[in-house]
C-alpha positions in Angstrom: 30.9 33.6 -25.5 28.4 31.9 -23.2 27.9 30.0 -20.1 27.0 26.5 -18.6 25.6 25.3 -15.4 25.4 21.8 -13.8 23.3 21.4 -10.7 22.2 18.5 -8.5 18.4 18.1 -9.0 18.1 16.5 -5.5 19.6 19.4 -3.5 20.1 22.4 -5.8 23.9 22.2 -5.2 26.0 23.7 -7.9 28.4 21.2 -9.4 29.7 23.4 -12.2 29.3 27.0 -13.3 31.3 28.4 -16.2 31.2 31.8 -18.0 33.2 32.5 -21.2 35.2 34.4 -22.1 36.9 34.8 -18.8 39.9 36.8 -17.5 42.9 36.3 -15.3 42.0 37.7 -11.8 45.7 37.7 -10.9 46.1 40.7 -13.3 43.6 42.6 -11.2 45.1 41.7 -7.8 47.5 44.6 -7.6 50.6 42.4 -7.4 51.8 43.4 -10.9 51.5 47.1 -10.4 48.9 49.8 -11.4 49.9 49.6 -15.1 48.9 45.9 -15.3 45.6 46.7 -13.6 44.8 49.5 -15.9 45.7 47.5 -19.0 43.6 44.6 -17.8 40.5 46.8 -17.2 40.9 48.5 -20.5 41.1 45.2 -22.3 38.0 43.9 -20.6 36.1 47.2 -21.2 36.9 47.1 -24.9 36.0 43.4 -25.5 32.7 43.1 -27.2 32.2 39.6 -25.7 32.1 41.2 -22.2 34.5 38.9 -20.2 33.6 40.9 -17.0 30.0 39.8 -17.3 29.2 36.5 -15.6 27.0 34.9 -18.3 25.6 32.3 -15.9 24.0 34.6 -13.3 24.4 38.3 -14.4 23.4 38.0 -18.1 19.7 37.7 -19.1 18.7 36.2 -22.4 15.5 35.1 -24.2 15.3 31.3 -23.5 13.6 30.5 -26.8 12.3 27.0 -27.2 13.8 25.8 -23.9 10.8 27.5 -22.4 8.2 25.5 -24.3 7.8 22.8 -21.6 6.6 25.4 -19.2 4.2 26.8 -21.8 2.9 23.3 -22.3 2.4 22.8 -18.6 0.4 26.0 -18.4 -1.9 24.8 -21.1 -2.2 21.3 -19.6 -3.0 22.6 -16.1 -5.7 24.9 -17.4 -7.3 22.0 -19.3 -7.0 23.8 -22.6 -5.4 21.0 -24.5 -5.3 17.2 -24.6 -2.1 15.4 -25.2 -3.7 13.6 -28.2 -4.9 16.8 -29.8 -2.9 17.8 -32.9 -2.6 20.8 -35.1 -1.4 20.9 -38.7 1.9 22.7 -39.1 2.4 24.0 -42.6 5.5 26.0 -41.6 3.8 29.3 -40.9 0.7 30.9 -39.4 -0.9 34.2 -40.4 -2.2 36.4 -37.5 -3.6 39.6 -38.7 -1.1 41.1 -41.1 1.9 39.3 -39.7 3.2 35.8 -40.5 4.7 33.8 -37.7 7.0 31.0 -38.9 8.2 27.5 -37.9 11.5 25.9 -38.6 9.8 23.5 -41.1 6.4 22.0 -42.0 5.9 19.4 -39.3 2.4 18.2 -40.5 0.1 16.8 -37.9 1.7 17.6 -34.6 0.7 16.7 -31.0 2.2 17.8 -27.7 4.9 15.2 -27.8 6.1 16.0 -31.3 5.8 19.7 -30.7 8.4 19.6 -27.9 10.6 16.8 -29.3 10.8 18.4 -32.7 10.3 22.0 -31.5 7.2 23.0 -33.6 6.5 26.7 -33.2 3.1 26.4 -34.8 1.7 24.1 -32.1 2.5 26.7 -29.4 1.1 29.5 -31.5 -2.1 27.5 -31.9 -2.3 27.1 -28.1 -2.7 30.9 -28.0 -4.9 31.5 -31.1 -7.1 28.4 -31.0 -7.0 27.1 -27.4 -7.1 30.3 -25.4 -3.7 30.3 -23.6 -3.0 33.8 -22.3 0.1 35.7 -21.4 -0.8 35.7 -17.7 -1.3 31.9 -17.7 2.2 31.5 -19.2 3.7 34.1 -16.7 2.0 32.4 -13.7 3.6 29.1 -14.6 7.0 30.7 -15.3 7.0 32.5 -11.9 6.3 29.2 -10.2 9.5 27.8 -11.6 11.6 30.8 -10.5 11.7 32.9 -13.7 11.5 36.6 -13.2 13.1 36.4 -9.7 16.7 36.1 -8.4 17.7 32.5 -7.4 19.1 33.6 -4.1 22.7 32.6 -4.9 24.0 35.6 -3.1 27.1 36.3 -5.1 27.8 38.7 -8.0 25.2 41.0 -9.5 22.5 38.4 -10.2 19.9 39.2 -12.9 16.3 38.5 -12.1 15.4 38.0 -15.7 11.9 39.0 -16.8 8.6 37.1 -16.8 6.2 39.6 -18.5 2.5 39.8 -17.7 -0.3 41.3 -19.8 -0.4 44.4 -17.5 3.4 44.8 -17.8 3.3 44.6 -21.6 0.4 47.0 -21.8 2.1 49.6 -19.6 5.2 49.5 -21.7 3.4 49.8 -25.0 1.5 53.0 -24.4 -1.6 51.2 -23.2 -1.7 48.8 -26.2 -1.7 45.0 -26.0 -1.4 42.8 -29.0 -1.9 39.1 -29.5 1.7 38.9 -30.9 3.1 39.6 -27.4 1.5 36.3 -26.2 2.6 34.4 -29.3 6.2 35.5 -28.6 5.9 34.6 -24.9 4.7 31.1 -25.7 8.0 30.5 -27.4 10.2 32.1 -24.7 10.8 35.1 -26.9 9.8 38.8 -26.9 10.2 40.4 -23.4 10.9 37.0 -21.6 14.5 36.7 -20.4 16.2 34.2 -18.0 19.7 33.6 -16.8 21.5 30.3 -17.2 21.3 29.3 -13.5 17.6 30.0 -13.4 16.9 27.7 -16.3 19.0 25.0 -14.8 17.1 25.1 -11.5 13.8 25.2 -13.3 14.7 22.0 -15.3 15.9 20.5 -12.0 12.4 21.1 -10.6 10.9 19.4 -13.6 13.3 16.4 -13.0 12.6 16.0 -9.3 8.9 16.3 -9.4 8.4 20.0 -8.5 10.9 21.1 -5.8 12.6 24.4 -6.7 15.8 24.7 -4.7 17.9 27.7 -3.8 21.3 27.2 -5.4 24.1 26.2 -3.0 27.8 26.7 -3.6 29.2 25.3 -0.3 28.2 21.8 0.9 30.2 21.8 4.1 33.2 23.3 5.9 35.8 20.7 6.9 39.1 20.7 8.8 42.4 19.9 7.0 41.9 16.3 8.3 38.5 16.0 6.7 36.3 16.4 9.8 33.1 18.2 9.1 32.8 21.5 11.1 29.6 22.6 9.6 27.3 21.2 6.9 24.8 23.2 5.0 21.5 21.5 4.2 19.6 22.1 0.9 17.2 25.0 1.0 13.8 24.7 -0.7 12.4 27.8 -2.3 9.1 26.3 -3.3 7.1 23.1 -3.6 5.5 23.4 -7.0 2.2 21.7 -7.7 3.1 19.4 -10.6 0.6 16.9 -11.8 2.3 13.5 -12.2 0.6 12.8 -15.5 1.6 16.1 -16.9 5.2 15.6 -15.7 5.4 12.2 -17.4 4.1 13.8 -20.7 6.8 16.5 -20.6 9.5 14.0 -19.6 8.7 11.7 -22.5 8.7 14.6 -24.9 12.1 15.8 -23.6 13.3 12.2 -23.9 12.1 12.2 -27.5 14.0 15.4 -28.2 17.3 13.8 -27.4 16.7 10.1 -28.2 14.1 9.9 -31.1 14.9 10.3 -34.8 13.6 13.8 -35.6 14.4 15.1 -32.1 16.2 18.4 -32.2 19.3 17.1 -30.3 19.2 13.5 -31.6 22.3 14.0 -33.8 24.3 15.3 -30.9 24.0 12.1 -28.9 27.0 10.4 -27.4 27.0 6.7 -26.9 26.4 5.8 -23.3 25.3 9.3 -22.3 21.8 9.2 -20.8 20.1 12.6 -21.0 16.8 14.2 -21.9 16.3 17.8 -22.9 15.2 20.7 -25.1 17.1 22.8 -27.5 16.6 26.4 -28.2 17.5 28.9 -30.9 16.5 32.2 -29.4 16.2 35.1 -31.8 17.8 38.4 -30.9 17.1 42.0 -32.0 18.5 42.6 -35.5 21.4 45.0 -35.4 23.9 45.1 -38.1 27.4 46.1 -37.1 29.8 48.2 -39.1 31.9 46.2 -41.5 29.2 43.7 -42.1 29.8 41.6 -39.0 26.6 39.5 -38.6 27.7 37.8 -35.4 25.4 39.8 -33.2 22.5 39.1 -35.5 22.6 35.3 -35.0 20.4 33.4 -32.6 21.5 32.4 -29.2 22.1 28.6 -29.0 20.6 26.8 -25.9 20.3 23.3 -24.5 18.5 22.5 -21.2 18.0 19.0 -19.8 18.7 16.5 -17.1 19.9 12.9 -16.6 19.9 10.0 -16.2 16.5 9.8 -17.8 15.0 7.2 -15.4 16.4 8.6 -12.1 17.5 12.2 -12.7 20.5 13.3 -10.7 21.8 16.4 -12.5 20.4 19.2 -14.7 22.5 20.9 -17.3 22.1 24.1 -19.3 24.4 25.4 -22.0 24.1 28.8 -23.6 26.3 29.9 -26.6 25.8 33.6 -27.3 24.9 34.1 -31.0 25.8 30.4 -31.6 23.0 29.7 -34.0 21.0 26.5 -33.8 20.8 25.0 -30.3 20.8 21.4 -31.5 23.9 21.9 -33.6 26.0 24.0 -31.2 24.8 23.9 -27.6 23.5 20.3 -27.4 26.9 18.7 -28.1 28.5 20.7 -25.3 25.8 19.6 -22.9 26.3 16.0 -23.8 30.0 16.3 -23.2 29.4 17.8 -19.8 27.1 14.9 -18.8 29.6 12.4 -20.2 32.4 14.0 -18.0 30.1 14.0 -15.0 29.3 10.3 -15.5 33.0 9.4 -15.7 33.7 11.3 -12.5 30.8 9.6 -10.8 32.0 6.2 -11.8 35.6 7.0 -10.6 34.3 8.2 -7.2 32.1 5.0 -6.9 35.1 2.8 -7.7 37.4 4.6 -5.2 34.7 4.3 -2.5 34.3 0.6 -3.2 38.1 0.1 -3.1 38.2 1.8 0.3 35.5 -0.4 1.7 37.5 -3.5 0.6 40.7 -2.4 2.3 41.5 -4.4 5.4 
C-alpha cells in the first residue's frame, strides 16, 4: 500500500499520481447490477489496506526524515547554526529520563552529513543546544504548504498537520515538553503530510521558492488538436529562500543520493540524475491479533527532484509500513525518474523528426 506523485517543478502540473491498492471503478458503475456493487463495496470496506482511500491526497502520514531539510532551513534562517558547525553523534542522546536514538553512530556530523546520511542526533541538538523551537519549525513548514490543503480541488484532500507549541499545549492538558519539539524536528510526533503536499514542497526547494497550486489539466483541445483553452500555472506563494541556504540543502540532498554513505546511494540507477531524501517514519505501536507486525513497521519515504543541475520534476514515493526508505521507497522513485527520462527523450526525438519533415 502507498502512493507516488510526480510534478513539474516549473509549473506545479501533475505528471503522475498513483495510489495503491486500487479498485476497478467499473464494478461500481452500476452496469453489472446491484449485487456487483454491493460485493465491491463490501470487499473495499473489509480490506485493511484501504483501497478506497487515495493515499496521495487523502491520507496523512508522518513524513519522517524527508522533513529534515525544512528543519535545517528554519535553523539556518534564524542564524542558529553554521554549516561548518558539527555535533558528535554517538548513536543516542539522553534528554531528561528519555533516550532518543539515531540509526547509527555517525561521529562528527555537520549539516551536510546530517541530511545526506540522515543523522537524528544533529537535529536533536539543534533543539537542545542551538535553541530551535517548535514554532520556528512550524513557521517554516507552513511556508512550504504543510498543514494546509494544496488546492487540488478533487477528492477529500487532507490538510495534514503542522503543530505549534500552542496546539501541542492545548492537546496535552496545558503541558508542553521538550520531546514534542525533538519529534517535530524529525517530522515525527504530531506532524503529518500527504504525498502531494510533500512533492510540491520539494518542487519549491528545487525551483528556488515558488510554491505552486497543483494542476491536473494543462489545456482543453479539439479532436484536431487546436487549443480551446489553456490553463496557466497558479502560484500559491513566493517563499523567501536564501540562495546560499538553498545551495547548502541542494548539495546535502545530492549527497544523499550520490555520495557513499548517502541513505539512497545504493538505490542509484545508472544514468538517472536525481537528488533527494529518504525517510523511515515511525508509527504508533499496535500489535494485531495473530502476531501480524505489518502495521508496526515504519513508513518508507523518498522525496527528491531532478535533474540535479536544472530540476524539472519532483518525485515522492510512500510505501505504507514499508520499512527503510532507502531500501524500499528510493528504488521506486529512481525507476519513476528513469521512466520519465525515457519518455522525455522519446518526445524530444519525435519533435525533432517532425521538424525535419519536408
